[in-house]
N, CA, C and O atoms as a GROMACS GRO file, in nm:
protein
  548
    1MET      N    1  -9.916  -3.678   2.660
    1MET     CA    2  -9.784  -3.661   2.585
    1MET      C    3  -9.785  -3.768   2.474
    1MET      O    4  -9.819  -3.885   2.495
    2LEU      N    5  -9.744  -3.718   2.348
    2LEU     CA    6  -9.740  -3.822   2.242
    2LEU      C    7  -9.563  -3.850   2.256
    2LEU      O    8  -9.474  -3.774   2.294
    3ASN      N    9  -9.561  -3.975   2.214
    3ASN     CA   10  -9.425  -4.027   2.222
    3ASN      C   11  -9.422  -4.152   2.121
    3ASN      O   12  -9.422  -4.271   2.155
    4ARG      N   13  -9.419  -4.099   1.982
    4ARG     CA   14  -9.420  -4.187   1.889
    4ARG      C   15  -9.320  -4.179   1.773
    4ARG      O   16  -9.291  -4.074   1.716
    5VAL      N   17  -9.272  -4.297   1.744
    5VAL     CA   18  -9.152  -4.307   1.634
    5VAL      C   19  -9.194  -4.386   1.506
    5VAL      O   20  -9.259  -4.489   1.522
    6MET      N   21  -9.168  -4.355   1.409
    6MET     CA   22  -9.178  -4.469   1.289
    6MET      C   23  -9.054  -4.454   1.196
    6MET      O   24  -9.021  -4.342   1.159
    7LEU      N   25  -8.991  -4.554   1.160
    7LEU     CA   26  -8.878  -4.524   1.077
    7LEU      C   27  -8.882  -4.648   0.985
    7LEU      O   28  -8.945  -4.750   1.010
    8ILE      N   29  -8.802  -4.625   0.870
    8ILE     CA   30  -8.759  -4.736   0.793
    8ILE      C   31  -8.626  -4.710   0.757
    8ILE      O   32  -8.577  -4.605   0.715
    9GLY      N   33  -8.556  -4.858   0.788
    9GLY     CA   34  -8.420  -4.877   0.774
    9GLY      C   35  -8.391  -5.032   0.778
    9GLY      O   36  -8.468  -5.128   0.784
   10ARG      N   37  -8.253  -5.022   0.773
   10ARG     CA   38  -8.200  -5.171   0.732
   10ARG      C   39  -8.107  -5.192   0.873
   10ARG      O   40  -8.027  -5.116   0.927
   11LEU      N   41  -8.148  -5.323   0.906
   11LEU     CA   42  -8.048  -5.390   1.049
   11LEU      C   43  -7.915  -5.376   0.986
   11LEU      O   44  -7.888  -5.404   0.869
   12THR      N   45  -7.814  -5.316   1.104
   12THR     CA   46  -7.680  -5.315   1.077
   12THR      C   47  -7.601  -5.441   1.143
   12THR      O   48  -7.478  -5.454   1.137
   13ARG      N   49  -7.690  -5.531   1.205
   13ARG     CA   50  -7.609  -5.656   1.272
   13ARG      C   51  -7.734  -5.720   1.292
   13ARG      O   52  -7.845  -5.671   1.274
   14ASP      N   53  -7.701  -5.850   1.336
   14ASP     CA   54  -7.817  -5.954   1.346
   14ASP      C   55  -7.844  -5.914   1.502
   14ASP      O   56  -7.760  -5.884   1.587
   15PRO      N   57  -7.994  -5.924   1.515
   15PRO     CA   58  -8.042  -5.909   1.682
   15PRO      C   59  -7.968  -5.990   1.788
   15PRO      O   60  -7.932  -6.107   1.771
   16GLU      N   61  -7.947  -5.914   1.903
   16GLU     CA   62  -7.903  -5.969   2.010
   16GLU      C   63  -7.984  -6.015   2.095
   16GLU      O   64  -8.057  -5.929   2.143
   17VAL      N   65  -8.000  -6.130   2.136
   17VAL     CA   66  -8.131  -6.180   2.225
   17VAL      C   67  -8.055  -6.211   2.382
   17VAL      O   68  -7.957  -6.282   2.407
   18ARG      N   69  -8.120  -6.150   2.451
   18ARG     CA   70  -8.085  -6.167   2.624
   18ARG      C   71  -8.227  -6.198   2.691
   18ARG      O   72  -8.336  -6.186   2.634
   19PHE      N   73  -8.210  -6.236   2.809
   19PHE     CA   74  -8.321  -6.261   2.890
   19PHE      C   75  -8.300  -6.172   3.028
   19PHE      O   76  -8.195  -6.163   3.093
   20LEU      N   77  -8.446  -6.102   3.060
   20LEU     CA   78  -8.415  -5.996   3.193
   20LEU      C   79  -8.462  -6.108   3.302
   20LEU      O   80  -8.505  -6.222   3.285
   21PRO      N   81  -8.442  -6.049   3.398
   21PRO     CA   82  -8.446  -6.130   3.544
   21PRO      C   83  -8.575  -6.192   3.546
   21PRO      O   84  -8.594  -6.306   3.590
   22SER      N   85  -8.667  -6.113   3.496
   22SER     CA   86  -8.820  -6.181   3.503
   22SER      C   87  -8.845  -6.302   3.407
   22SER      O   88  -8.953  -6.360   3.410
   23GLY      N   89  -8.751  -6.338   3.326
   23GLY     CA   90  -8.759  -6.427   3.238
   23GLY      C   91  -8.799  -6.401   3.083
   23GLY      O   92  -8.779  -6.478   2.989
   24MET      N   93  -8.867  -6.256   3.079
   24MET     CA   94  -8.892  -6.208   2.964
   24MET      C   95  -8.766  -6.196   2.868
   24MET      O   96  -8.655  -6.165   2.912
   25GLN      N   97  -8.791  -6.222   2.729
   25GLN     CA   98  -8.691  -6.199   2.626
   25GLN      C   99  -8.694  -6.056   2.600
   25GLN      O  100  -8.794  -5.985   2.594
   26ALA      N  101  -8.572  -6.022   2.586
   26ALA     CA  102  -8.551  -5.874   2.519
   26ALA      C  103  -8.466  -5.901   2.402
   26ALA      O  104  -8.391  -5.999   2.407
   27THR      N  105  -8.468  -5.832   2.305
   27THR     CA  106  -8.402  -5.832   2.157
   27THR      C  107  -8.346  -5.694   2.133
   27THR      O  108  -8.429  -5.603   2.125
   28SER      N  109  -8.205  -5.660   2.119
   28SER     CA  110  -8.175  -5.523   2.049
   28SER      C  111  -8.080  -5.556   1.931
   28SER      O  112  -8.006  -5.653   1.916
   29PHE      N  113  -8.108  -5.431   1.839
   29PHE     CA  114  -8.016  -5.429   1.722
   29PHE      C  115  -8.009  -5.282   1.681
   29PHE      O  116  -8.061  -5.188   1.741
   30SER      N  117  -7.941  -5.277   1.578
   30SER     CA  118  -7.940  -5.122   1.527
   30SER      C  119  -7.979  -5.117   1.384
   30SER      O  120  -7.958  -5.213   1.309
   31VAL      N  121  -8.039  -4.998   1.341
   31VAL     CA  122  -8.065  -4.985   1.197
   31VAL      C  123  -8.015  -4.842   1.157
   31VAL      O  124  -8.008  -4.744   1.230
   32ALA      N  125  -7.975  -4.854   1.001
   32ALA     CA  126  -7.949  -4.741   0.935
   32ALA      C  127  -8.064  -4.658   0.862
   32ALA      O  128  -8.147  -4.714   0.791
   33VAL      N  129  -8.061  -4.540   0.882
   33VAL     CA  130  -8.204  -4.475   0.828
   33VAL      C  131  -8.124  -4.379   0.741
   33VAL      O  132  -8.028  -4.319   0.791
   34ASN      N  133  -8.157  -4.363   0.617
   34ASN     CA  134  -8.104  -4.272   0.519
   34ASN      C  135  -8.201  -4.147   0.516
   34ASN      O  136  -8.321  -4.149   0.545
   35ARG      N  137  -8.136  -4.053   0.481
   35ARG     CA  138  -8.215  -3.922   0.481
   35ARG      C  139  -8.162  -3.842   0.338
   35ARG      O  140  -8.041  -3.844   0.318
   36LYS      N  141  -8.227  -3.789   0.265
   36LYS     CA  142  -8.196  -3.711   0.134
   36LYS      C  143  -8.266  -3.549   0.184
   36LYS      O  144  -8.361  -3.520   0.255
   37PHE      N  145  -8.188  -3.486   0.124
   37PHE     CA  146  -8.219  -3.324   0.151
   37PHE      C  147  -8.118  -3.220   0.049
   37PHE      O  148  -8.012  -3.267   0.008
   38LYS      N  149  -8.149  -3.111   0.021
   38LYS     CA  150  -8.101  -3.038  -0.052
   38LYS      C  151  -7.987  -2.947   0.022
   38LYS      O  152  -8.030  -2.876   0.112
   39ASP      N  153  -7.867  -2.942   0.001
   39ASP     CA  154  -7.783  -2.827   0.070
   39ASP      C  155  -7.801  -2.699   0.026
   39ASP      O  156  -7.864  -2.676  -0.077
   40LYS      N  157  -7.742  -2.594   0.108
   40LYS     CA  158  -7.757  -2.470   0.092
   40LYS      C  159  -7.719  -2.435  -0.069
   40LYS      O  160  -7.763  -2.329  -0.114
   41ASN      N  161  -7.640  -2.521  -0.152
   41ASN     CA  162  -7.624  -2.482  -0.290
   41ASN      C  163  -7.726  -2.542  -0.362
   41ASN      O  164  -7.719  -2.529  -0.485
   42GLY      N  165  -7.831  -2.614  -0.314
   42GLY     CA  166  -7.942  -2.672  -0.386
   42GLY      C  167  -7.919  -2.812  -0.449
   42GLY      O  168  -7.997  -2.857  -0.533
   43GLU      N  169  -7.804  -2.883  -0.403
   43GLU     CA  170  -7.775  -3.015  -0.454
   43GLU      C  171  -7.791  -3.112  -0.353
   43GLU      O  172  -7.767  -3.097  -0.233
   44TRP      N  173  -7.838  -3.227  -0.419
   44TRP     CA  174  -7.891  -3.322  -0.354
   44TRP      C  175  -7.785  -3.395  -0.254
   44TRP      O  176  -7.676  -3.429  -0.301
   45ARG      N  177  -7.814  -3.422  -0.114
   45ARG     CA  178  -7.724  -3.495  -0.014
   45ARG      C  179  -7.789  -3.582   0.023
   45ARG      O  180  -7.911  -3.570   0.024
   46GLU      N  181  -7.717  -3.711   0.071
   46GLU     CA  182  -7.765  -3.826   0.163
   46GLU      C  183  -7.708  -3.811   0.286
   46GLU      O  184  -7.600  -3.752   0.290
   47GLU      N  185  -7.760  -3.854   0.396
   47GLU     CA  186  -7.714  -3.849   0.532
   47GLU      C  187  -7.796  -3.982   0.578
   47GLU      O  188  -7.914  -4.010   0.559
   48THR      N  189  -7.658  -4.079   0.665
   48THR     CA  190  -7.736  -4.195   0.723
   48THR      C  191  -7.711  -4.156   0.871
   48THR      O  192  -7.617  -4.089   0.914
   49SER      N  193  -7.808  -4.207   0.939
   49SER     CA  194  -7.837  -4.198   1.087
   49SER      C  195  -7.855  -4.336   1.124
   49SER      O  196  -7.922  -4.417   1.061
   50PHE      N  197  -7.782  -4.360   1.246
   50PHE     CA  198  -7.800  -4.508   1.323
   50PHE      C  199  -7.852  -4.503   1.446
   50PHE      O  200  -7.813  -4.424   1.531
   51PHE      N  201  -7.946  -4.589   1.464
   51PHE     CA  202  -8.070  -4.598   1.583
   51PHE      C  203  -8.059  -4.736   1.658
   51PHE      O  204  -8.050  -4.838   1.591
   52ASP      N  205  -8.059  -4.741   1.783
   52ASP     CA  206  -8.056  -4.856   1.862
   52ASP      C  207  -8.205  -4.897   1.882
   52ASP      O  208  -8.285  -4.808   1.913
   53ILE      N  209  -8.243  -5.015   1.868
   53ILE     CA  210  -8.390  -5.046   1.897
   53ILE      C  211  -8.376  -5.171   1.985
   53ILE      O  212  -8.288  -5.256   1.995
   54GLU      N  213  -8.507  -5.150   2.053
   54GLU     CA  214  -8.506  -5.275   2.164
   54GLU      C  215  -8.628  -5.330   2.131
   54GLU      O  216  -8.714  -5.261   2.075
   55SER      N  217  -8.647  -5.451   2.162
   55SER     CA  218  -8.802  -5.519   2.184
   55SER      C  219  -8.820  -5.597   2.280
   55SER      O  220  -8.721  -5.625   2.347
   56TYR      N  221  -8.940  -5.650   2.312
   56TYR     CA  222  -8.945  -5.730   2.451
   56TYR      C  223  -9.060  -5.826   2.430
   56TYR      O  224  -9.142  -5.806   2.341
   57GLY      N  225  -9.067  -5.928   2.510
   57GLY     CA  226  -9.169  -6.029   2.478
   57GLY      C  227  -9.175  -6.113   2.366
   57GLY      O  228  -9.071  -6.154   2.315
   58LYS      N  229  -9.288  -6.145   2.320
   58LYS     CA  230  -9.303  -6.205   2.207
   58LYS      C  231  -9.256  -6.164   2.066
   58LYS      O  232  -9.229  -6.240   1.973
   59LEU      N  233  -9.253  -6.018   2.069
   59LEU     CA  234  -9.220  -5.959   1.949
   59LEU      C  235  -9.064  -5.979   1.948
   59LEU      O  236  -9.010  -6.008   1.842
   60ALA      N  237  -8.980  -5.963   2.077
   60ALA     CA  238  -8.844  -6.002   2.083
   60ALA      C  239  -8.816  -6.135   2.026
   60ALA      O  240  -8.725  -6.159   1.946
   61GLU      N  241  -8.911  -6.231   2.081
   61GLU     CA  242  -8.881  -6.374   2.056
   61GLU      C  243  -8.855  -6.395   1.894
   61GLU      O  244  -8.764  -6.460   1.842
   62ARG      N  245  -8.961  -6.324   1.830
   62ARG     CA  246  -9.010  -6.352   1.655
   62ARG      C  247  -8.868  -6.276   1.607
   62ARG      O  248  -8.798  -6.338   1.527
   63LEU      N  249  -8.826  -6.153   1.648
   63LEU     CA  250  -8.737  -6.067   1.582
   63LEU      C  251  -8.598  -6.167   1.613
   63LEU      O  252  -8.542  -6.206   1.510
   64GLY      N  253  -8.545  -6.206   1.728
   64GLY     CA  254  -8.439  -6.238   1.750
   64GLY      C  255  -8.413  -6.382   1.665
   64GLY      O  256  -8.296  -6.416   1.649
   65THR      N  257  -8.498  -6.447   1.621
   65THR     CA  258  -8.459  -6.573   1.543
   65THR      C  259  -8.502  -6.555   1.384
   65THR      O  260  -8.468  -6.638   1.300
   66GLN      N  261  -8.584  -6.429   1.352
   66GLN     CA  262  -8.621  -6.445   1.202
   66GLN      C  263  -8.536  -6.323   1.121
   66GLN      O  264  -8.515  -6.330   1.000
   67LEU      N  265  -8.497  -6.224   1.195
   67LEU     CA  266  -8.452  -6.118   1.101
   67LEU      C  267  -8.308  -6.114   1.137
   67LEU      O  268  -8.266  -6.152   1.246
   68GLY      N  269  -8.224  -6.060   1.030
   68GLY     CA  270  -8.092  -6.054   1.030
   68GLY      C  271  -8.010  -5.922   0.972
   68GLY      O  272  -8.067  -5.832   0.911
   69LYS      N  273  -7.899  -5.925   0.995
   69LYS     CA  274  -7.823  -5.800   0.906
   69LYS      C  275  -7.861  -5.786   0.771
   69LYS      O  276  -7.845  -5.876   0.688
   70GLY      N  277  -7.924  -5.649   0.742
   70GLY     CA  278  -7.958  -5.641   0.588
   70GLY      C  279  -8.084  -5.625   0.568
   70GLY      O  280  -8.119  -5.559   0.470
   71TYR      N  281  -8.180  -5.679   0.654
   71TYR     CA  282  -8.327  -5.662   0.627
   71TYR      C  283  -8.372  -5.533   0.658
   71TYR      O  284  -8.338  -5.463   0.754
   72GLN      N  285  -8.451  -5.509   0.571
   72GLN     CA  286  -8.540  -5.358   0.553
   72GLN      C  287  -8.654  -5.376   0.633
   72GLN      O  288  -8.738  -5.463   0.611
   73ILE      N  289  -8.660  -5.283   0.739
   73ILE     CA  290  -8.788  -5.285   0.815
   73ILE      C  291  -8.858  -5.178   0.835
   73ILE      O  292  -8.807  -5.070   0.807
   74LEU      N  293  -8.990  -5.184   0.889
   74LEU     CA  294  -9.060  -5.062   0.938
   74LEU      C  295  -9.043  -5.058   1.086
   74LEU      O  296  -9.073  -5.160   1.148
   75ILE      N  297  -9.010  -4.983   1.133
   75ILE     CA  298  -9.027  -4.979   1.293
   75ILE      C  299  -9.111  -4.879   1.360
   75ILE      O  300  -9.085  -4.759   1.355
   76GLU      N  301  -9.230  -4.937   1.435
   76GLU     CA  302  -9.307  -4.822   1.484
   76GLU      C  303  -9.295  -4.865   1.647
   76GLU      O  304  -9.315  -4.976   1.694
   77GLY      N  305  -9.252  -4.732   1.725
   77GLY     CA  306  -9.225  -4.738   1.866
   77GLY      C  307  -9.239  -4.626   1.951
   77GLY      O  308  -9.332  -4.548   1.930
   78SER      N  309  -9.145  -4.604   2.061
   78SER     CA  310  -9.148  -4.510   2.133
   78SER      C  311  -8.999  -4.457   2.181
   78SER      O  312  -8.924  -4.550   2.214
   79LEU      N  313  -8.958  -4.363   2.188
   79LEU     CA  314  -8.832  -4.319   2.241
   79LEU      C  315  -8.813  -4.341   2.380
   79LEU      O  316  -8.902  -4.302   2.455
   80LYS      N  317  -8.713  -4.398   2.427
   80LYS     CA  318  -8.684  -4.415   2.569
   80LYS      C  319  -8.551  -4.361   2.596
   80LYS      O  320  -8.469  -4.370   2.504
   81GLN      N  321  -8.510  -4.301   2.714
   81GLN     CA  322  -8.399  -4.223   2.769
   81GLN      C  323  -8.335  -4.308   2.880
   81GLN      O  324  -8.398  -4.324   2.984
   82ASP      N  325  -8.206  -4.367   2.863
   82ASP     CA  326  -8.144  -4.433   2.974
   82ASP      C  327  -8.072  -4.314   3.027
   82ASP      O  328  -8.058  -4.216   2.955
   83ARG      N  329  -8.025  -4.318   3.154
   83ARG     CA  330  -7.928  -4.228   3.219
   83ARG      C  331  -7.869  -4.290   3.318
   83ARG      O  332  -7.925  -4.369   3.394
   84TRP      N  333  -7.741  -4.251   3.322
   84TRP     CA  334  -7.649  -4.342   3.423
   84TRP      C  335  -7.528  -4.223   3.440
   84TRP      O  336  -7.508  -4.119   3.377
   85GLU      N  337  -7.463  -4.279   3.541
   85GLU     CA  338  -7.345  -4.216   3.590
   85GLU      C  339  -7.234  -4.285   3.551
   85GLU      O  340  -7.238  -4.408   3.553
   86SER      N  341  -7.106  -4.212   3.503
   86SER     CA  342  -6.994  -4.307   3.443
   86SER      C  343  -6.895  -4.329   3.584
   86SER      O  344  -6.906  -4.253   3.680
   87PRO      N  345  -6.807  -4.434   3.582
   87PRO     CA  346  -6.720  -4.444   3.674
   87PRO      C  347  -6.650  -4.317   3.733
   87PRO      O  348  -6.606  -4.313   3.848
   88SER      N  349  -6.644  -4.216   3.645
   88SER     CA  350  -6.542  -4.107   3.671
   88SER      C  351  -6.653  -3.985   3.732
   88SER      O  352  -6.619  -3.874   3.774
   89GLY      N  353  -6.775  -4.033   3.725
   89GLY     CA  354  -6.876  -3.921   3.792
   89GLY      C  355  -6.941  -3.856   3.680
   89GLY      O  356  -7.024  -3.771   3.713
   90GLU      N  357  -6.925  -3.873   3.559
   90GLU     CA  358  -6.986  -3.784   3.461
   90GLU      C  359  -7.144  -3.844   3.428
   90GLU      O  360  -7.173  -3.963   3.416
   91LYS      N  361  -7.222  -3.747   3.419
   91LYS     CA  362  -7.367  -3.797   3.392
   91LYS      C  363  -7.355  -3.821   3.243
   91LYS      O  364  -7.291  -3.746   3.170
   92ARG      N  365  -7.429  -3.944   3.195
   92ARG     CA  366  -7.446  -3.998   3.076
   92ARG      C  367  -7.578  -4.001   3.034
   92ARG      O  368  -7.652  -3.981   3.131
   93SER      N  369  -7.661  -4.024   2.891
   93SER     CA  370  -7.750  -4.055   2.865
   93SER      C  371  -7.736  -4.110   2.736
   93SER      O  372  -7.640  -4.092   2.661
   94LYS      N  373  -7.853  -4.192   2.709
   94LYS     CA  374  -7.887  -4.254   2.568
   94LYS      C  375  -8.019  -4.278   2.538
   94LYS      O  376  -8.098  -4.334   2.614
   95VAL      N  377  -8.048  -4.230   2.412
   95VAL     CA  378  -8.186  -4.239   2.369
   95VAL      C  379  -8.194  -4.370   2.254
   95VAL      O  380  -8.129  -4.377   2.150
   96LYS      N  381  -8.285  -4.460   2.302
   96LYS     CA  382  -8.295  -4.552   2.201
   96LYS      C  383  -8.486  -4.578   2.177
   96LYS      O  384  -8.576  -4.531   2.246
   97ILE      N  385  -8.494  -4.655   2.075
   97ILE     CA  386  -8.641  -4.676   2.032
   97ILE      C  387  -8.644  -4.788   2.083
   97ILE      O  388  -8.553  -4.870   2.084
   98VAL      N  389  -8.802  -4.803   2.151
   98VAL     CA  390  -8.858  -4.943   2.192
   98VAL      C  391  -8.949  -4.973   2.108
   98VAL      O  392  -9.048  -4.900   2.112
   99ALA      N  393  -8.950  -5.081   2.009
   99ALA     CA  394  -9.029  -5.116   1.904
   99ALA      C  395  -9.162  -5.199   1.982
   99ALA      O  396  -9.157  -5.278   2.076
  100ASP      N  397  -9.270  -5.154   1.914
  100ASP     CA  398  -9.374  -5.234   1.969
  100ASP      C  399  -9.448  -5.294   1.827
  100ASP      O  400  -9.556  -5.353   1.824
  101ARG      N  401  -9.381  -5.269   1.738
  101ARG     CA  402  -9.441  -5.297   1.587
  101ARG      C  403  -9.330  -5.295   1.497
  101ARG      O  404  -9.249  -5.202   1.502
  102ILE      N  405  -9.316  -5.406   1.399
  102ILE     CA  406  -9.216  -5.397   1.316
  102ILE      C  407  -9.277  -5.476   1.192
  102ILE      O  408  -9.326  -5.588   1.212
  103ALA      N  409  -9.276  -5.422   1.063
  103ALA     CA  410  -9.286  -5.500   0.949
  103ALA      C  411  -9.186  -5.497   0.848
  103ALA      O  412  -9.127  -5.396   0.810
  104LEU      N  413  -9.168  -5.619   0.804
  104LEU     CA  414  -9.081  -5.648   0.701
  104LEU      C  415  -9.108  -5.586   0.552
  104LEU      O  416  -9.210  -5.600   0.485
  105ILE      N  417  -8.975  -5.505   0.515
  105ILE     CA  418  -9.012  -5.453   0.395
  105ILE      C  419  -8.941  -5.515   0.281
  105ILE      O  420  -8.993  -5.542   0.173
  106GLY      N  421  -8.823  -5.536   0.312
  106GLY     CA  422  -8.701  -5.608   0.214
  106GLY      C  423  -8.624  -5.691   0.285
  106GLY      O  424  -8.612  -5.686   0.407
  107LYS      N  425  -8.553  -5.797   0.188
  107LYS     CA  426  -8.448  -5.877   0.247
  107LYS      C  427  -8.308  -5.831   0.192
  107LYS      O  428  -8.294  -5.756   0.095
  108PRO      N  429  -8.217  -5.880   0.261
  108PRO     CA  430  -8.069  -5.834   0.248
  108PRO      C  431  -8.043  -5.832   0.089
  108PRO      O  432  -8.067  -5.936   0.028
  109GLY      N  433  -7.998  -5.723   0.020
  109GLY     CA  434  -7.982  -5.714  -0.122
  109GLY      C  435  -8.081  -5.656  -0.210
  109GLY      O  436  -8.055  -5.614  -0.322
  110ASP      N  437  -8.195  -5.656  -0.157
  110ASP     CA  438  -8.312  -5.564  -0.215
  110ASP      C  439  -8.262  -5.439  -0.201
  110ASP      O  440  -8.209  -5.393  -0.100
  111ARG      N  441  -8.285  -5.367  -0.344
  111ARG     CA  442  -8.234  -5.240  -0.359
  111ARG      C  443  -8.338  -5.143  -0.356
  111ARG      O  444  -8.311  -5.023  -0.349
  112ASN      N  445  -8.482  -5.196  -0.362
  112ASN     CA  446  -8.598  -5.092  -0.370
  112ASN      C  447  -8.695  -5.113  -0.256
  112ASN      O  448  -8.713  -5.225  -0.209
  113ILE      N  449  -8.746  -5.025  -0.219
  113ILE     CA  450  -8.844  -5.044  -0.096
  113ILE      C  451  -8.985  -5.126  -0.178
  113ILE      O  452  -9.046  -5.091  -0.279
  114LYS      N  453  -9.002  -5.230  -0.100
  114LYS     CA  454  -9.113  -5.289  -0.167
  114LYS      C  455  -9.203  -5.356  -0.056
  114LYS      O  456  -9.142  -5.375   0.050
  115SER      N  457  -9.323  -5.392  -0.057
  115SER     CA  458  -9.408  -5.457   0.021
  115SER      C  459  -9.396  -5.604  -0.018
  115SER      O  460  -9.399  -5.642  -0.135
  116THR      N  461  -9.378  -5.698   0.102
  116THR     CA  462  -9.359  -5.806   0.110
  116THR      C  463  -9.441  -5.912   0.208
  116THR      O  464  -9.465  -5.865   0.319
  117SER      N  465  -9.469  -5.992   0.195
  117SER     CA  466  -9.576  -6.084   0.303
  117SER      C  467  -9.484  -6.141   0.399
  117SER      O  468  -9.404  -6.228   0.365
  118PRO      N  469  -9.493  -6.092   0.526
  118PRO     CA  470  -9.428  -6.136   0.639
  118PRO      C  471  -9.474  -6.300   0.644
  118PRO      O  472  -9.390  -6.383   0.680
  119GLU      N  473  -9.610  -6.343   0.608
  119GLU     CA  474  -9.634  -6.486   0.645
  119GLU      C  475  -9.543  -6.593   0.527
  119GLU      O  476  -9.496  -6.706   0.542
  120LYS      N  477  -9.545  -6.512   0.426
  120LYS     CA  478  -9.488  -6.592   0.317
  120LYS      C  479  -9.324  -6.621   0.337
  120LYS      O  480  -9.261  -6.725   0.317
  121ASP      N  481  -9.275  -6.481   0.388
  121ASP     CA  482  -9.133  -6.476   0.412
  121ASP      C  483  -9.081  -6.536   0.528
  121ASP      O  484  -8.985  -6.612   0.518
  122LEU      N  485  -9.138  -6.508   0.646
  122LEU     CA  486  -9.092  -6.521   0.754
  122LEU      C  487  -9.183  -6.636   0.832
  122LEU      O  488  -9.142  -6.661   0.945
  123ASN      N  489  -9.281  -6.698   0.797
  123ASN     CA  490  -9.384  -6.794   0.842
  123ASN      C  491  -9.418  -6.721   0.959
  123ASN      O  492  -9.394  -6.784   1.062
  124ILE      N  493  -9.463  -6.616   0.976
  124ILE     CA  494  -9.564  -6.559   1.082
  124ILE      C  495  -9.668  -6.506   1.060
  124ILE      O  496  -9.672  -6.414   0.979
  125PRO      N  497  -9.782  -6.550   1.128
  125PRO     CA  498  -9.923  -6.511   1.097
  125PRO      C  499  -9.946  -6.355   1.101
  125PRO      O  500  -9.885  -6.282   1.179
  126GLY      N  501 -10.023  -6.319   1.027
  126GLY     CA  502 -10.056  -6.163   1.055
  126GLY      C  503  -9.978  -6.085   0.951
  126GLY      O  504  -9.924  -6.150   0.862
  127GLU      N  505  -9.968  -5.963   0.951
  127GLU     CA  506  -9.935  -5.872   0.873
  127GLU      C  507  -9.781  -5.818   0.900
  127GLU      O  508  -9.704  -5.790   0.807
  128ASP      N  509  -9.749  -5.808   1.032
  128ASP     CA  510  -9.619  -5.767   1.080
  128ASP      C  511  -9.593  -5.848   1.226
  128ASP      O  512  -9.666  -5.935   1.273
  129PHE      N  513  -9.491  -5.804   1.274
  129PHE     CA  514  -9.453  -5.837   1.394
  129PHE      C  515  -9.515  -5.705   1.489
  129PHE      O  516  -9.495  -5.586   1.468
  130GLU      N  517  -9.606  -5.774   1.613
  130GLU     CA  518  -9.634  -5.669   1.702
  130GLU      C  519  -9.641  -5.737   1.840
  130GLU      O  520  -9.645  -5.859   1.855
  131SER      N  521  -9.642  -5.647   1.937
  131SER     CA  522  -9.612  -5.683   2.071
  131SER      C  523  -9.747  -5.643   2.137
  131SER      O  524  -9.797  -5.537   2.099
  132ASP      N  525  -9.802  -5.704   2.217
  132ASP     CA  526  -9.892  -5.695   2.283
  132ASP      C  527  -9.881  -5.676   2.416
  132ASP      O  528  -9.979  -5.658   2.488
  133GLU      N  529  -9.759  -5.679   2.457
  133GLU     CA  530  -9.714  -5.710   2.602
  133GLU      C  531  -9.654  -5.554   2.651
  133GLU      O  532  -9.605  -5.471   2.574
  134ASP      N  533  -9.670  -5.540   2.783
  134ASP     CA  534  -9.624  -5.419   2.838
  134ASP      C  535  -9.451  -5.434   2.855
  134ASP      O  536  -9.385  -5.531   2.892
  135VAL      N  537  -9.406  -5.290   2.811
  135VAL     CA  538  -9.233  -5.295   2.849
  135VAL      C  539  -9.206  -5.305   2.988
  135VAL      O  540  -9.272  -5.246   3.074
  136PRO      N  541  -9.108  -5.379   3.013
  136PRO     CA  542  -9.052  -5.402   3.157
  136PRO      C  543  -8.980  -5.281   3.193
  136PRO      O  544  -8.858  -5.293   3.212
  137PHE      N  545  -9.038  -5.160   3.207
  137PHE     CA  546  -8.988  -5.050   3.275
  137PHE      C  547  -9.089  -4.926   3.317
  137PHE      O  548  -9.044  -4.828   3.378
   0.00000   0.00000   0.00000
């Protein structure tokens, strides 16, 4: 089965860093993604959606210290659904994106999508943030 997601959006808050019982670092944040479309009257509209993102291991370590609110990034990853039961017995679920690759596109205040060099901007070797570790679930 195919489970791949690619989004371009801006961080809505600074990444939150935590450690799993195994000692592996996990980072979570959310991004705002805009979608332009024509409505039934033929007029252009814009809609913003918000997505929760998680990353693990070395990718999480780099993201947690080198990105912040307002950065524009490309995210490549997969969908993960968490399911639980509320204290009142209701079944709940939430879908999030588990990132395995993130590339910096713009810094806070940049209005245009442009390509930037992560090694220059973030002092990171290579073209982008990429995880080579297994996700802990």
